C-alpha positions in Angstrom: 103.6 45.8 110.0 105.0 48.8 111.9 108.2 46.9 112.6 108.6 45.9 109.0 108.1 49.4 107.8 110.7 50.7 110.3 113.2 48.1 109.1 112.6 49.1 105.5 113.0 52.8 106.3 116.2 52.1 108.1 117.5 50.0 105.3 116.6 52.7 102.7 118.4 55.3 104.8 121.5 53.0 105.0 121.4 52.6 101.2 121.1 56.3 100.7 124.1 56.9 102.9 126.2 54.5 100.8 125.0 56.1 97.6 125.4 59.7 98.6 128.2 59.8 101.3 129.4 63.3 100.4 125.9 64.9 100.9 125.6 63.0 104.3 129.0 64.1 105.4 128.3 67.8 104.6 124.9 67.5 106.4 126.8 66.3 109.5 129.2 69.2 109.3 126.3 71.6 108.9 124.6 70.1 111.9 127.7 70.3 114.1 128.2 73.9 113.0 124.6 74.7 113.9 125.1 73.1 117.4 128.3 75.1 117.9 127.0 78.4 116.6 123.4 78.4 117.8 122.1 75.5 119.9 124.8 75.2 122.6 125.3 78.9 123.1 121.5 79.5 123.3 120.4 76.5 125.4 123.3 75.4 127.6 123.5 78.6 129.8 119.7 78.9 129.8 119.4 75.2 131.0 121.9 75.7 133.7 120.4 78.9 135.1 116.8 77.6 134.9 117.8 74.3 136.6 119.7 76.2 139.3 116.7 78.4 140.1 114.4 75.4 140.4 116.9 73.5 142.6 117.3 76.6 144.9 113.6 76.7 145.5 112.3 79.3 143.0 109.3 77.1 142.3 107.6 78.4 145.4 107.8 82.0 144.2 106.6 81.0 140.7 103.6 79.2 142.2 102.6 82.4 144.1 103.2 84.9 141.3 101.6 83.0 138.4 98.6 81.4 140.0 96.3 84.4 139.3 96.5 83.8 135.5 97.4 80.1 135.2 94.2 79.2 137.0 91.7 81.1 134.9 93.4 80.5 131.5 94.6 76.9 131.9 93.0 75.5 135.0 96.5 74.8 136.3 98.6 75.8 139.3 100.9 78.7 139.1 104.0 76.5 139.1 103.0 75.2 135.6 104.0 78.6 134.3 107.6 77.5 134.6 107.6 75.2 131.5 105.5 77.8 129.6 107.9 80.7 130.3 111.0 78.5 129.7 109.6 77.4 126.3 108.6 80.9 125.1 111.9 82.4 126.2 114.4 79.6 125.7 113.0 77.8 122.6 112.8 74.1 121.8 113.0 72.0 124.0 113.5 74.1 127.1 109.8 73.9 128.0 109.8 70.1 127.9 113.1 70.0 129.9 111.6 72.2 132.6 108.3 70.2 132.8 110.3 67.0 133.1 112.6 68.4 135.9 109.6 69.7 137.9 108.0 66.3 137.6 111.2 64.5 138.7 111.4 66.8 141.7 107.8 66.0 142.7 106.6 69.6 142.0 104.3 68.7 139.1 102.0 65.7 138.9 102.4 63.3 135.9 99.2 64.6 134.4 100.2 68.3 134.8 103.6 67.6 133.3 102.3 65.7 130.3 99.6 68.3 129.5 102.3 71.0 129.8 104.3 69.2 127.0 101.4 70.0 124.6 101.7 73.8 124.8 104.8 74.7 126.8 107.4 73.5 124.3 107.9 76.4 121.9 110.1 78.2 119.5 112.3 81.0 121.0 111.9 84.7 120.1 115.5 85.0 118.9 115.0 82.2 116.3 111.7 83.6 115.1 112.9 87.2 114.9 116.3 86.7 113.5 116.3 83.5 111.4 112.7 83.0 110.4 111.9 86.7 109.9 115.1 88.4 108.8 117.0 85.6 107.1 114.2 83.5 105.6 111.4 86.0 104.9 113.7 89.0 104.5 111.6 91.1 106.9 112.1 92.0 110.5 108.4 92.9 110.7 107.5 89.4 109.5 109.7 88.0 112.3 107.7 90.1 114.9 104.4 88.9 113.5 105.7 85.3 113.5 106.6 85.6 117.2 103.2 87.1 118.1 101.4 84.4 116.2 103.5 81.7 117.9 102.8 83.2 121.3 99.1 83.5 120.7 98.8 80.0 119.2 100.7 78.5 122.1 98.3 80.1 124.6 95.2 79.1 122.6 96.5 75.6 122.3 97.1 75.4 126.1 93.6 76.7 126.8 92.1 74.0 124.5 94.3 71.1 125.6 93.7 71.8 129.3 90.0 71.6 128.8 90.2 68.5 126.6 92.4 66.9 129.3 89.7 67.7 131.9 92.0 69.9 134.1 89.9 71.3 136.9 90.4 74.8 138.2 91.1 74.8 141.9 89.0 77.5 143.6 90.9 77.2 146.9 94.3 78.8 147.3 97.0 76.4 146.1 99.0 74.8 148.8 102.4 76.2 149.5 105.3 74.3 147.9 107.8 72.8 150.4 111.1 74.6 150.6 112.8 71.8 152.5 113.6 70.0 149.2 115.7 72.9 148.0 119.3 72.1 147.4 122.2 74.0 148.9 124.1 76.3 146.4 127.2 74.1 146.7 125.2 71.0 145.5 122.8 72.8 143.2 125.4 74.3 140.8 127.3 71.0 139.9 123.9 69.2 139.5 122.6 72.0 137.2 125.7 72.0 135.0 125.9 68.2 134.7 122.2 67.9 134.0 122.3 70.7 131.3 125.3 69.0 129.6 123.6 65.6 129.5 120.4 67.1 128.0 122.5 69.1 125.4 124.2 65.9 124.2 120.9 64.3 123.3 119.6 67.5 121.7 122.7 68.0 119.6 122.6 64.4 118.4 119.2 64.9 116.8 120.2 68.3 115.5 123.0 66.6 113.6 121.1 63.5 112.5 118.0 65.0 111.0 119.8 67.3 108.5 121.4 64.1 107.2 117.9 62.6 106.6 116.6 65.7 104.9 119.8 66.0 102.7 119.2 62.5 101.4 115.5 63.2 100.5 114.6 64.0 96.9 115.3 67.6 96.2 111.9 68.0 94.5 110.0 67.7 97.8 108.0 70.8 98.8 109.3 72.9 101.8 106.5 71.6 103.9 107.5 68.0 103.5 111.1 68.7 104.6 109.9 70.9 107.4 107.8 68.1 108.8 111.0 66.3 109.5 113.4 69.1 110.3 112.1 72.7 110.9 115.3 74.6 109.9 115.7 72.8 106.6 112.0 73.4 105.8 112.3 77.1 106.6 115.4 77.5 104.5 113.5 76.3 101.4 110.8 79.0 101.8 110.6 82.1 99.8 109.5 85.6 101.0 105.8 86.3 100.4 102.4 85.4 101.7 102.8 81.6 101.1 106.2 81.6 102.8 104.9 83.5 105.8 102.0 81.0 106.3 104.3 78.0 105.9 106.8 79.6 108.3 104.1 80.0 110.9 102.9 76.4 110.5 106.4 74.9 110.6 107.5 76.8 113.7 104.3 75.8 115.4 104.8 72.2 114.5 108.6 72.1 115.3 109.5 69.1 113.1 110.3 65.4 114.0 113.7 66.5 115.1 112.2 68.7 117.8 109.8 65.9 118.8 112.7 63.5 119.2 114.6 66.1 121.2 111.6 66.4 123.4 111.4 62.7 124.0 115.1 62.6 124.8 114.6 65.0 127.8 111.2 64.0 129.1 112.2 60.7 130.6 109.2 58.5 131.6 106.6 61.1 130.7 104.2 60.1 127.9 104.2 62.5 124.9 100.7 62.0 123.6 99.6 65.5 124.5 102.8 66.9 123.0 101.9 65.4 119.6 98.3 66.6 119.8 99.4 70.1 121.0 102.0 70.6 118.3 99.6 69.6 115.5 97.0 71.9 116.9 99.5 74.8 117.3 100.6 74.3 113.7 97.0 74.5 112.4 96.2 77.6 114.6 99.5 79.3 113.5 98.7 78.8 109.8 95.1 80.1 110.3 96.4 83.2 112.2 99.1 83.9 109.6 96.5 83.5 106.8 94.2 86.0 108.5 97.0 88.4 109.2 98.3 88.3 105.6 94.9 88.8 103.9 
């Protein structure tokens, strides 16, 4: 049945492309413009620098510095703060990319990396403050509140998921990470640039594709329905006010299927079950926090 429904959905999308080629073409142009203006400038240098730091051995320092709060809050080692910080600073899907890279380099276990996907893949502050706050809700203060809600909901989600996943806090000092695996600067830089470029190709492909899907949907759909597929399109349909603020918090916490596909594109062999649970939980917590704040 799942295969039949998938075939029918693909056929319906193909028919819509034939019936509305102008709208589809404009959506592609809009997606490419978004990649050129926002996605690539924001993510590419961030991916390169972050990958370079990890390849040069910065994970050992991260383990040492972040263990005091990662253990009590999340029952995780200090190195697991890498994906969390990357997601909160760099935006979708920097947290997932970092978790996958740490796993591939043997610095995170599969279980740690997969649980990290549930709360470390988040919206960046620039997007929340500038686009969601100033442009959509017409209020810089609303952008600040959205960022604080997003930050708090991510931390709460992580605390809940790590306990649901049965992560056990290690009472003994964490073992020192090996530095012998660190790359030389001459090898680390080309690898970091090539890896970042490869990840950006997959990310931009989804950024271009999902606006096409949302452009072909019926225009009468509520903003939340469009936002479930593609976060930016859903946010653009919101209006300033209490309802718009709550929807914006929920949609940025969820991320949209476009973000989820971007995540799957950069996580390799990692399973994404905790990612789906975490984003659904974060969307719910974000909406509740926004509703409480706007009362």
